[in-house]
C-alpha positions as CSV (number, residue, x, y, z in Angstrom):
1,M,117.1,135.8,91.7
2,S,120.8,134.8,91.9
3,R,123.4,137.2,93.0
4,Q,125.4,138.9,90.3
5,I,129.0,137.8,89.9
6,E,131.3,140.7,91.0
7,L,133.9,141.6,88.5
8,R,136.9,143.9,88.4
9,V,137.6,146.6,85.8
10,H,140.9,144.8,85.3
11,D,138.9,141.8,84.0
12,L,137.6,143.9,81.1
13,K,141.1,144.5,80.0
14,Q,142.0,140.8,80.4
15,W,138.8,139.7,78.5
16,A,139.7,141.9,75.6
17,Y,143.3,140.6,75.6
18,C,142.4,136.9,76.1
19,P,139.1,135.7,77.6
20,R,140.8,132.7,79.1
21,V,142.6,134.8,81.7
22,V,139.3,135.7,83.2
23,F,138.1,132.1,83.1
24,Y,141.3,130.9,84.9
25,N,140.9,133.6,87.5
26,Y,137.3,132.8,88.4
27,V,136.5,129.2,87.4
28,M,139.8,127.5,87.7
29,P,141.9,129.5,90.1
30,V,145.5,128.3,89.4
31,D,148.9,129.5,90.4
32,A,149.9,131.8,87.6
33,Q,153.5,132.7,87.1
34,P,153.9,136.4,87.1
35,T,155.7,137.6,83.9
36,Y,158.5,140.0,83.8
37,K,156.2,142.7,82.4
38,M,153.8,142.3,85.4
39,R,156.6,142.6,87.9
40,H,158.3,145.5,86.2
41,G,154.9,147.3,85.7
42,H,154.2,147.5,89.4
43,S,157.6,149.1,90.3
44,A,157.4,151.5,87.3
45,E,153.9,152.7,88.4
46,E,155.1,153.4,91.9
47,A,158.0,155.5,90.6
48,F,155.7,157.2,88.1
49,D,153.2,158.2,90.9
50,R,155.9,160.3,92.5
51,L,156.7,162.1,89.2
52,E,153.1,162.5,88.1
53,K,152.3,164.7,91.0
54,R,154.5,167.4,89.4
55,R,153.0,167.1,85.9
56,R,151.0,170.0,84.6
57,L,147.3,169.5,83.7
58,S,148.0,171.3,80.4
59,E,149.8,168.1,79.3
60,F,146.3,166.5,79.4
61,G,144.9,169.4,77.5
62,L,143.1,170.7,80.6
63,K,143.2,174.2,82.1
64,D,142.0,173.2,85.6
65,G,141.3,170.1,87.7
66,T,142.0,168.1,90.8
67,R,143.9,164.9,90.7
68,R,142.9,161.9,92.8
69,F,145.5,159.1,92.7
70,H,144.4,155.4,93.1
71,Y,140.8,156.3,93.2
72,W,138.6,153.4,94.3
73,C,135.2,153.1,92.6
74,A,132.5,150.4,92.8
75,S,129.0,149.8,91.7
76,E,126.6,147.2,93.1
77,K,124.3,147.8,90.1
78,L,127.1,147.0,87.6
79,G,128.7,144.4,89.8
80,L,132.0,146.0,89.0
81,S,134.8,147.6,91.0
82,G,138.4,148.8,90.5
83,K,141.1,151.2,91.5
84,L,141.8,153.8,88.9
85,D,145.4,155.0,88.6
86,L,144.3,158.7,88.4
87,L,141.0,160.6,88.3
88,I,141.1,164.2,87.1
89,E,138.1,166.1,88.2
90,S,137.6,169.3,86.2
91,D,134.9,171.8,85.3
92,S,135.2,170.5,81.8
93,G,134.6,166.8,82.9
94,L,135.8,163.7,84.6
95,F,138.8,162.1,83.1
96,P,140.0,158.6,84.0
97,V,143.8,158.1,83.5
98,D,145.4,154.7,83.3
99,F,149.2,154.2,83.4
100,K,150.7,151.6,81.2
101,E,154.2,150.2,81.2
102,T,154.5,149.6,77.4
103,E,156.5,150.9,74.5
104,Q,153.6,150.1,72.2
105,T,150.5,152.2,71.5
106,V,147.0,152.1,73.1
107,H,145.1,148.9,72.2
108,R,141.5,147.7,72.4
109,N,142.0,146.1,75.8
110,H,143.3,149.4,77.3
111,I,140.2,151.2,75.9
112,M,137.9,148.5,77.3
113,Q,139.5,149.1,80.8
114,L,139.0,152.9,80.5
115,C,135.4,152.3,79.5
116,G,134.8,150.2,82.6
117,Y,136.1,153.1,84.8
118,A,133.9,155.5,82.8
119,L,130.8,153.5,83.6
120,L,131.7,153.5,87.3
121,L,132.4,157.2,87.3
122,E,129.2,158.1,85.4
123,E,127.1,156.2,88.0
124,R,129.0,157.7,91.0
125,F,129.1,161.3,89.8
126,E,126.0,161.3,87.6
127,R,128.0,163.0,84.9
128,K,129.0,161.8,81.4
129,V,132.6,160.6,80.9
130,E,133.5,161.2,77.3
131,R,137.2,161.1,77.3
132,G,140.0,159.4,79.2
133,F,143.8,159.1,78.9
134,V,146.3,156.3,78.7
135,F,149.7,157.4,79.9
136,L,152.4,155.3,78.2
137,I,155.1,155.4,80.9
138,P,158.3,154.5,78.9
139,R,157.4,157.0,76.1
140,D,156.3,159.7,78.6
141,E,153.2,160.1,76.3
142,V,149.7,161.0,77.2
143,V,147.2,159.4,74.7
144,P,143.6,160.8,74.7
145,V,140.9,158.2,74.2
146,E,137.3,159.0,73.2
147,L,135.0,157.0,75.4
148,T,132.0,156.8,73.1
149,E,128.6,155.2,73.9
150,E,129.5,152.4,71.5
151,R,132.7,151.6,73.3
152,K,130.9,151.7,76.7
153,E,128.2,149.4,75.3
154,E,130.9,147.0,74.2
155,A,132.2,147.0,77.8
156,R,128.7,146.2,79.2
157,A,128.4,143.4,76.7
158,A,131.8,142.0,77.8
159,L,130.7,142.0,81.4
160,D,127.6,139.9,80.4
161,S,129.9,137.5,78.3
162,M,132.3,137.1,81.3
163,R,129.5,136.3,83.7
164,N,128.0,133.8,81.2
165,S,131.4,132.0,80.8
166,I,131.9,131.9,84.6
167,Q,128.4,130.7,85.4
168,Q,128.4,128.0,82.7
169,Q,132.0,127.1,83.5
170,R,132.6,127.2,79.7
171,T,136.2,127.7,78.6
172,P,136.3,130.5,76.1
173,E,138.2,130.4,72.9
174,P,141.8,131.7,73.2
175,T,142.9,134.9,71.7
176,D,143.5,134.7,68.0
177,M,146.8,136.5,68.5
178,V,149.0,133.5,69.5
179,A,152.0,135.8,70.0
180,R,150.3,137.0,73.2
181,C,150.5,133.4,74.5
182,T,154.3,133.3,74.6
183,D,154.6,135.6,77.7
184,C,151.2,134.6,79.3
185,E,151.2,133.6,83.0
186,Y,148.6,130.9,82.1
187,R,150.4,129.4,79.1
188,N,150.8,126.1,80.8
189,Y,147.1,125.6,81.0
190,C,146.3,126.1,77.3
191,A,147.4,122.8,75.8
192,D,145.2,123.4,72.7
193,V,147.2,126.5,71.8
194,F,150.7,125.0,72.2
């Protein structure tokens, strides 16, 4: 039996955004040009970490809990790993929190990433993870996200699709939202889009 391809939770987000990003990372590692949003996002998250430590749990709708910043989780069974921005452990549940440097709202790719963390946390703690949060940094807004079994199943299916694409070295179709391609760090490699 061949060894399972190890993936990162971040790959789930990328796959939902545009599957080609994952392909370029694993099959055709190329020098991607970091975008402004990528560079700005890292510095904003560092500043936010300092401020978040003073935030009250009530802003997440929770009465109690312990915060663990930059929580590393991995699963050999899932072949998945990642560093969660924030894990809130509470008597009422486990809550993954992902910080996003965006003025927009929560999108499917953000939910997919939270589901990846939920799968890892469920295995690690042997507890259901039914809700997470996306913190939209510029808007200073906490957005609750229901992590349903259907959404988690979609994340599992995405892991299978990623592995198939990588193993077969098959270039996936690009995103159907071409506007995303304008700021993509891999745009120079998608001649069929431009």
